[in-house]
C-alpha positions in Angstrom: -8.4 -8.0 -6.8 -11.1 -7.1 -9.5 -12.2 -10.6 -10.3 -13.8 -10.3 -13.8 -14.2 -6.4 -14.3 -13.2 -5.1 -17.5 -9.6 -3.1 -17.6 -9.7 0.1 -18.7 -5.5 1.2 -19.4 -4.8 5.0 -19.5 -1.3 5.4 -21.4 0.2 8.7 -23.4 3.6 10.1 -23.1 4.6 12.1 -19.9 3.2 14.9 -18.5 -0.2 15.1 -20.8 -2.7 14.4 -17.6 -2.9 10.8 -17.4 -3.0 10.9 -13.6 -5.1 13.7 -13.6 -8.0 12.1 -15.6 -7.3 8.9 -13.5 -8.3 11.0 -10.2 -11.2 12.4 -11.8 -12.5 8.9 -12.7 -12.1 7.4 -9.7 -13.3 10.5 -7.8 -10.5 11.0 -5.4 -6.5 12.0 -5.2 -5.4 8.8 -5.6 -2.5 8.7 -8.3 0.0 11.3 -7.8 0.3 14.4 -9.8 3.0 16.7 -10.3 4.3 19.1 -12.7 7.1 17.7 -13.2 7.1 14.6 -15.8 7.7 11.0 -15.1 6.1 11.0 -11.7 4.1 8.2 -12.4 6.5 5.1 -13.1 4.3 1.6 -12.0 1.4 0.8 -13.0 -1.6 1.3 -10.5 -4.9 -0.3 -10.4 -8.1 1.6 -9.0 -11.7 0.2 -9.3 -14.2 2.8 -10.4 -18.0 3.1 -11.3 -20.1 5.1 -13.8 -23.6 4.9 -14.6 -23.7 1.6 -12.4 -20.9 -0.1 -14.1 -17.8 -1.2 -12.3 -14.4 -1.2 -14.0 -10.5 -1.4 -13.2 -8.5 2.0 -14.3 -4.9 1.5 -14.6 -2.6 4.4 -14.3 0.4 4.0 -16.2 4.0 5.8 -16.0 4.5 8.2 -19.0 5.6 6.3 -22.3 8.6 7.5 -23.9 10.6 5.5 -27.1 13.2 8.2 -27.7 15.3 7.4 -23.9 16.9 4.4 -23.6 18.3 4.6 -20.4 17.1 1.4 -17.9 14.1 3.4 -16.1 12.2 4.7 -19.0 12.5 1.4 -20.7 11.0 -0.3 -17.5 8.7 2.6 -17.4 7.3 1.5 -21.0 7.6 -2.1 -20.7 4.7 -1.5 -17.5 2.8 0.3 -19.9 3.4 -2.3 -22.7 2.2 -5.0 -20.0 -0.6 -3.2 -18.7 -2.0 -2.6 -22.8 -1.5 -6.7 -23.0 -4.4 -7.1 -20.5 -6.5 -4.1 -21.2 -10.3 -4.6 -22.3 -9.8 -0.6 -23.5 -7.2 1.6 -23.9 -7.6 5.3 -23.3 -4.9 7.2 -25.1 -4.1 10.7 -23.7 -2.8 13.3 -25.8 -2.2 17.4 -25.3 -4.3 19.1 -27.3 -2.5 21.9 -26.5 0.9 20.8 -28.4 1.3 19.5 -31.7 1.7 15.7 -32.2 4.9 14.5 -31.2 7.1 11.6 -32.2 6.1 9.8 -28.9 2.5 10.2 -29.5 3.0 8.8 -33.2 5.0 6.3 -31.9 2.5 5.4 -29.5 -0.5 5.1 -31.8 1.5 3.0 -34.2 1.9 0.5 -31.4 -1.9 0.9 -30.8 -2.9 0.4 -34.1 -1.1 -2.9 -34.0 -2.7 -4.0 -31.2 -6.2 -5.4 -31.0 -7.9 -3.6 -28.1 -10.4 -0.9 -28.6 -8.7 2.7 -28.3 -10.2 5.9 -27.4 -8.1 8.7 -28.4 -8.5 11.5 -25.7 -7.6 15.1 -26.4 -6.9 16.5 -23.1 -6.5 20.1 -21.7 -9.5 21.1 -24.0 -10.6 23.6 -21.3 -12.6 25.6 -23.6 -14.6 25.1 -27.0 -11.7 27.3 -28.7 -9.5 24.8 -28.0 -11.4 21.8 -29.5 -10.5 23.2 -32.9 -6.7 22.0 -32.2 -7.8 18.4 -32.2 -8.6 18.3 -35.7 -4.9 17.1 -36.2 -5.0 14.3 -34.3 -7.1 12.4 -36.7 -4.0 11.9 -38.3 -3.3 9.3 -35.7 -5.3 6.8 -37.3 -7.3 6.1 -34.3 -10.7 7.5 -34.9 -12.5 10.6 -33.5 -10.5 12.2 -30.9 -12.7 12.8 -27.5 -11.8 16.5 -26.1 -11.9 16.8 -22.4 -10.2 18.6 -19.6 -9.4 16.3 -16.9 -8.4 19.0 -14.6 -11.9 20.8 -14.6 -14.1 17.6 -15.7 -15.1 19.1 -18.9 -16.3 16.0 -21.5 -15.3 13.2 -19.0 -18.7 12.2 -18.5 -19.3 11.7 -22.5 -15.5 9.8 -22.5 -16.9 7.6 -19.7 -20.3 6.9 -21.4 -17.8 5.4 -24.1 -15.8 3.5 -21.9 -18.5 2.0 -20.8 -20.2 1.0 -23.9 -16.7 -0.4 -25.0 -16.5 -2.4 -22.3 -19.5 -4.5 -23.0 -22.1 -6.3 -20.6 -21.4 -6.5 -17.2 -20.1 -9.8 -15.2 -21.7 -10.8 -12.0 -19.9 -8.5 -9.1 -18.7 -10.6 -6.2 -19.4 -8.2 -3.4 -17.1 -10.3 -1.1 -13.6 -9.3 -0.3 -12.0 -10.6 2.6 -8.7 -11.0 1.1 -5.9 -9.9 3.8 -4.0 -6.9 3.1 0.0 -7.2 3.1 1.9 -3.8 3.3 5.6 -4.1 2.3 7.1 -0.7 4.0 10.5 0.2 4.9 12.9 2.8 4.1 13.8 3.4 0.2 15.8 1.0 -1.6 16.0 -1.8 0.8 14.2 -4.1 -2.1 10.8 -3.8 -1.3 9.5 -3.9 -4.9 12.0 -6.8 -5.7 10.2 -8.7 -3.0 6.9 -7.9 -4.5 8.4 -8.9 -7.9 9.1 -12.1 -6.4 5.8 -12.9 -4.8 4.1 -12.0 -7.7 6.3 -14.0 -10.3 6.6 -11.1 -12.4 8.0 -7.8 -13.0 5.1 -6.1 -11.2 6.8 -3.0 -10.2 9.9 -1.3 -11.2 13.0 -2.0 -9.7 16.1 0.4 -9.7 19.4 1.3 -8.0 17.8 4.8 -7.7 15.8 5.3 -4.3 12.5 6.5 -4.6 11.3 4.7 -7.9 8.1 3.8 -6.4 6.0 6.5 -5.9 2.4 5.4 -5.5 1.4 2.3 -3.2 0.8 -0.6 -5.8 -1.6 -3.2 -5.2 -1.0 -6.8 -6.7 -3.0 -10.1 -5.8 -1.0 -13.1 -5.4 -1.1 -16.8 -3.6 1.3 -17.3 -0.5 1.1 -21.0 -0.1 -2.6 -21.6 -1.1 -3.9 -18.4 0.4 -5.1 -15.4 -1.4 -3.5 -11.9 -0.4 -3.1 -8.5 -1.7 0.2 -7.2 -1.4 0.6 -3.3 -1.2 4.4 -2.0 -2.1 4.7 1.7 -0.9 7.0 4.3 -1.3 9.9 4.3 1.0 9.2 6.1 4.2 11.5 8.9 4.8 11.5 11.8 7.7 10.1 14.6 6.2 13.5 17.1 5.9 14.5 14.1 3.4 12.0 14.5 1.2 13.1 17.2 -1.3 10.0 16.7 -4.1 6.3 17.5 -3.4 5.5 14.1 -5.4 7.6 12.0 -2.5 5.8 13.8 0.2 2.6 12.7 -1.2 3.9 9.2 -1.4 4.8 9.1 2.0 1.2 10.3 3.1 0.1 7.3 0.8 2.4 4.9 2.5 0.8 5.7 5.7 -2.5 5.4 4.3 -1.3 2.0 3.3 -0.6 0.9 6.8 -4.0 2.4 7.7 -5.6 -0.5 5.6 -3.6 -3.3 6.2 -3.8 -6.4 8.1 -0.1 -7.3 8.2 2.7 -4.9 7.7 6.2 -6.8 6.2 8.8 -4.6 7.3 12.0 -4.8 5.0 15.4 -4.1 6.7 18.6 -4.2 5.0 20.7 -6.8 6.8 24.0 -5.6 5.4 23.3 -1.9 7.1 21.8 -3.0 10.2 18.7 -1.5 12.1 18.8 2.2 11.5 16.6 4.7 13.4 14.2 5.1 10.6 13.5 1.5 10.9 12.7 2.3 14.4 10.2 4.8 13.4 8.6 2.8 10.7 8.0 -0.2 13.3 6.5 2.6 15.7 4.1 3.5 12.8 3.0 -0.1 12.2 2.8 -0.3 16.1 0.4 2.6 16.3 -1.6 1.7 13.2 -2.3 -1.3 15.0 -1.3 -3.7 12.2 0.4 -7.1 12.3 4.1 -7.3 11.9 6.7 -9.5 10.4 10.1 -8.3 10.5 12.0 -9.3 7.1 15.8 -9.1 7.2 16.7 -8.8 3.7 19.9 -9.5 1.6 20.6 -12.1 4.7 23.0 -13.9 2.3 25.6 -11.1 1.9 25.9 -10.9 5.4 29.0 -12.6 7.3 28.8 -14.3 10.4 30.2 -11.3 12.4 27.9 -9.0 10.8 24.6 -11.2 11.8 25.5 -11.3 15.3 26.0 -7.4 15.1 22.0 -7.3 13.4 20.8 -9.6 15.8 22.0 -7.4 18.5 20.5 -4.6 16.5 17.1 -5.9 16.6 16.9 -7.0 20.2 18.1 -3.7 21.3 16.6 -1.1 18.9 13.3 -3.1 18.0 12.6 -4.5 21.3 9.3 -2.7 21.7 7.9 -4.7 18.8 9.9 -7.9 20.2 6.7 -9.8 19.8 7.1 -9.5 15.7 8.3 -12.3 14.1 11.9 -12.2 12.2 12.5 -13.9 9.0 15.9 -13.8 7.3 15.5 -13.8 3.6 16.7 -12.7 0.2 14.0 -11.1 -1.6 16.4 -11.2 -4.9 16.9 -15.1 -4.9 14.0 -16.0 -3.2 15.9 -17.7 -0.1 13.8 -18.8 2.6 10.6 -16.8 1.4 8.6 -20.1 1.8 8.5 -19.5 5.6 6.6 -16.2 4.8 3.3 -17.6 4.2 3.2 -19.3 7.5 4.2 -16.6 9.3 1.5 -14.3 7.8 -1.1 -17.0 8.6 -0.4 -17.0 12.4 -0.5 -13.3 12.6 -4.0 -13.0 11.0 -4.8 -15.6 13.4 -3.6 -13.9 16.7 -5.0 -10.5 15.4 -8.4 -12.0 15.9 -7.5 -14.1 19.2 -10.1 -13.3 22.2 -9.5 -13.9 25.8 -13.3 -14.7 27.4 -14.2 -11.9 30.2 -14.4 -14.5 33.0 -11.0 -15.9 32.4 -9.8 -12.2 31.6 -10.8 -11.1 34.9 -9.6 -13.8 37.0 -6.3 -13.5 35.3 -6.5 -9.6 36.2 -7.2 -10.3 39.7 -4.2 -12.8 40.1 -1.8 -10.2 38.5 -2.9 -7.2 40.3 -2.9 -9.4 43.5 0.6 -10.3 43.3 1.8 -6.9 41.9 -0.4 -4.3 42.6 -0.6 -1.0 40.6 1.9 1.4 41.9 0.6 4.8 43.8 0.1 7.8 41.7 -0.3 11.3 42.9 -0.9 9.8 46.7 -3.5 7.4 45.3 -3.6 3.8 44.5 -5.9 2.7 41.5 -7.9 -0.4 41.5 -8.8 -2.3 38.9 -12.7 -3.1 39.0 -12.9 -5.3 35.9 -11.9 -6.0 32.2 -13.2 -6.5 28.6 -11.6 -7.4 25.2 -13.3 -4.7 23.4 -12.1 -5.6 20.0 -9.8 -7.7 17.8 -7.6 -6.7 14.9 -5.8 -5.4 17.0 -6.8 -7.4 20.2 -7.9 -4.3 22.5 -8.4 -4.6 26.1 -10.1 -2.2 28.6 -9.3 -2.2 32.2 -12.0 0.0 34.1 -10.3 1.4 37.5 -11.3 3.8 40.7 -9.5 5.6 43.0 -6.4 6.7 41.0 -4.7 6.2 37.7 -3.0 3.5 36.0 0.5 4.5 34.3 1.9 3.5 31.0 4.6 1.4 33.0 1.8 -0.7 34.2 -0.3 -1.3 31.2 2.8 -2.3 29.6 2.9 -4.8 32.7 -0.5 -6.1 31.9 0.2 -6.2 28.3 3.3 -8.5 29.0 1.1 -10.5 31.1 -1.4 -10.9 28.3 1.1 -12.0 25.9 2.7 -14.7 28.3 -1.0 -16.1 28.8 -2.1 -16.2 24.9 -0.4 -16.2 21.9 -0.3 -12.8 20.4 2.7 -13.3 18.3 3.2 -10.6 15.4 0.0 -8.4 16.5 -0.1 -5.3 18.7 -2.1 -5.3 21.7 -3.7 -2.3 23.0 -4.6 -1.8 26.9 -6.3 1.3 27.8 -7.5 2.3 31.2 -11.1 3.8 31.8 -12.0 5.7 35.1 -15.0 4.3 36.7 -17.2 3.9 40.0 -17.2 0.6 42.0 -20.9 -0.2 40.8 -21.5 -1.1 37.1 -24.6 0.4 35.7 
């Protein structure tokens, strides 16, 4: 994702303002911020810029040495992995509280590392509060830098120091034609397991607890020789089932991930079958104009009778995206995942497919001659001509006069277009526009 850009990792115990600082540095509300400790769990990467210098800033989960539960250990492991690839570490502490056991433990670990560390005394909202940072010298990490991430106070000076610590800027590759694949689905269907399997490392936290992933996570991987960017998103749930505000914003970010994706990998829990929520997510993908590959996960745990039921569910409940390829996989074991790269390549190619205008209009004339549009409100519409207005997704505009084309006839045209050209894996948008017989 970032080439040779320097990596700046933000660490600290929970609820000291790490994500607020990341948002301040990036310049937008990318990281989820909540008063509840532990909202950030995985490490997230963003490209930031200061004084003409670009770098990667990495947000990490709250570092907790004293808790031994599996989720806390996984968060700690993610933070340690991030520090392992850092060029600069920003160790954030809360200047309004005394040094805690967690602060001291993190400082001890950072002193043993060979990475430059900047001690950030956050929540210094006024000069009076800077007095409190004097005890932070005891952490042995040099002079604390007082800031207020919430109000922006002192952040400019902090970034000056970060840029200085990053050293000389490497050459920047402005090109980025890496396709984006968004891993979407209900909570706890195996999205993070799939990402870790494809990435070849424990890149995001996997837990039996639904909703572990709160933010979209971007990871660049190789799929059979093709470089792609995977986006692991928080599980999409219906609004009444989102009890926490942080989860609400996670759903919004999942929708945003679809908006910037080229292809969505819709993960479905095969033992549970296709649910109404799976239908809704497929509809979101279709509305976003994103390519789609359906992955029936945990296929190795489904017996023959259940497999027949699931196949029926796919045909009955997801028939409106019947153009999407379906793969039967196991994210946990990696079974049949070798087929994914070929499916993704096919979808990406089909999203760029064009039908020449002359050929398109000959086809439209043949179809409408054999099956004219039905009369609506006493008037029969006549299709004058058609053009392919765009790709990704393929979008066709038909100009009509004398009446309106109904949704049923537009779906008829879409089916015929799919029979004529290979649009497997991609939505097709067919829209009607009123026009007089004479072209301008």
